[in-house]
C-alpha positions, -999 to +999 in steps of 0.1 A: -075-250-178-045-228-187-017-241-208+015-240-189+026-210-208-002-188-195+009-202-163+048-187-166+045-152-143+059-117-156+091-120-178+115-106-166+149-095-166+178-096-137+201-070-138+226-069-104+252-040-105+223-018-111+227+014-094+258+024-123+286+016-144+277-009-170+249-024-153+230+007-158+236+012-190+227-023-195+196-019-185+189+014-202+194-007-232+172-031-224+147-004-221+147+001-253+159-032-275+137-062-249+105-032-239+085-065-262+106-090-245+102-079-211+078-073-187+093-059-163+131-052-149+151-061-114+173-035-107+197-049-080+222-025-063+226-011-026+221+023-036+188+026-034+187+062-044+202+052-076+179+025-085+151+044-078+161+073-106+167+040-130+128+036-128+117+078-130+141+071-165+126+039-178+095+031-201+095-011-190+081-017-155+116-015-130+109-035-092+136-015-073+158-045-049+183-025-027+204-056-015+236-060-007+247-098-025+282-101-002+248-106+022+234-141+027+205-126+042+201-104+013+201-134-013+173-151+002+155-125+007+157-124-031+150-160-037+123-157-016+111-130-036+119-147-067+097-182-054+063-157-047+063-146-082+072-175-099+081-150-128+100-160-160+136-148-160+144-146-201+179-129-189+202-126-160+227-103-161+253-102-137+270-073-136+282-067-100+312-068-094+348-037-084+378-041-081+414-029-060+441-018-080+476-021-058+505-041-041+495-074-016+499-052+013+481-020-001+447-038-003+424-039+036+413-078+039+380-068+041+384-048+009+397-079-006+368-103+009+341-082-006+361-085-037+356-123-037+320-126-022+309-101-043+327-115-076+321-147-076+304-160-047+275-134-052+278-139-089+273-170-090+243-177-058+223-153-079+221-175-111+220-206-086+187-189-076+176-174-107+180-208-131+151-228-114+128-200-135+143-200-170+139-220-196+143-228-231+157-192-245+167-176-214+201-160-216+231-161-188+249-128-193+281-129-167+306-099-170+339-111-164+367-090-180+397-098-202+419-100-169+404-132-163+430-143-195+459-148-174+474-134-135+474-098-131+505-083-104+483-056-090+456-068-093+465-102-084+424-110-068+402-088-086+418-110-122+417-146-103+378-135-092+372-131-129+396-157-141+366-181-117+338-161-128+345-169-172+359-205-157+325-208-143+306-193-168+324-214-196+311-248-179+277-238-162+272-235-201+279-270-214+257-281-183+227-264-193+225-263-231+206-287-229+182-271-214+187-248-244+192-217-217+226-204-231+256-190-210+273-158-229+303-149-204+317-112-211+355-097-210+361-059-217+388-044-224+395-012-199+361+010-197+371+046-192+336+063-181+328+037-152+331+043-111+354+011-114+384+035-118+367+057-095+368+028-070+399+018-080+417+049-074+410+046-038+445+018-038+463+029-064+462+070-074+475+061-107+442+042-115+431+079-133+453+064-163+429+042-174+410+066-189+431+072-209+447+043-218+450+037-258+420+014-271+399+020-240+363+016-246+329+038-235+306+019-217+276+028-241+296+006-267+308-025-247+268-024-235+251-024-272+284-052-277+270-072-250+235-072-253+242-082-289+261-114-284+241-127-251+209-125-276+233-142-303+238-174-275+284-169-278+299-185-252+322-157-249+317-117-261+351-100-262+338-066-267+357-041-292+392-059-313+415-051-282+397-080-265+393-103-290+432-098-295+440-104-260+418-135-255+439-152-285+474-139-275+473-149-239+466-182-251+498-182-272+521-161-245+534-176-211+520-155-181+553-148-174+558-129-203+522-108-206+527-099-169+561-087-176+542-061-207+517-054-179+545-041-154+562-025-185+530-005-195+526+002-160+560+022-161+547+041-187+540+077-167+506+091-177+506+122-189+504+154-171+502+133-146+534+145-116+544+150-084+542+187-070+587+177-070+577+183-106+593+142-110+568+115-121+544+095-094+570+065-092+552+030-096+559+003-072 
């Protein structure tokens, strides 16, 4: 007779948003540091060609799931695969998400809806469908943001969506403690070398200044810290001193003052970025 352990399926990690940015970097990190802990990585994103390239680059077997997590039917397809395979999910990383920077009337409603769907609903749905296949020692990594700690003007929907995910992660962690499944909310500061900035620039050309923000971090460094903190089972991961200080002071400083400080940063002219008339682009 097979033991309960023998009846389990493959040990897998599930990574959403795996086609680029932090998700992609975490897949590569799992390939080198978790290759004895997992048998396969499920990579999920819309862009199949990017996922296929990741499969070619990794040593751990990769299963490509090219799905759009904002579509309920695609969530159901992933749920069906999990039911068929009955894997042992050792790690879920919800890294899918994006942000738009701009005034409330500058971002199309369809993009706002998609931001909420991907950043909030999709993360919850993926967590819900993976949890039945997780057991003692499994980990859940929810990629939030320091934007979760207070409201941000011109990032109002994005910051609110990350606040939702942060609070969901903190509460879910308590519910799962009896099962010894640990949830970590990862809250990075600005990341200088991901597609987040390219996406944000579609509604705010000034978003490029993020690349040169003081203390902005490289995605490689954030991935290492995020995975280490998740392995340790920390409730919150703030990868870097700025993130840690941000979280601390957000508890002490009134939200209105925090938004005032952010407005001051926004009004600092980006070096070398001038209009054709020679004046700095205005901040609205």
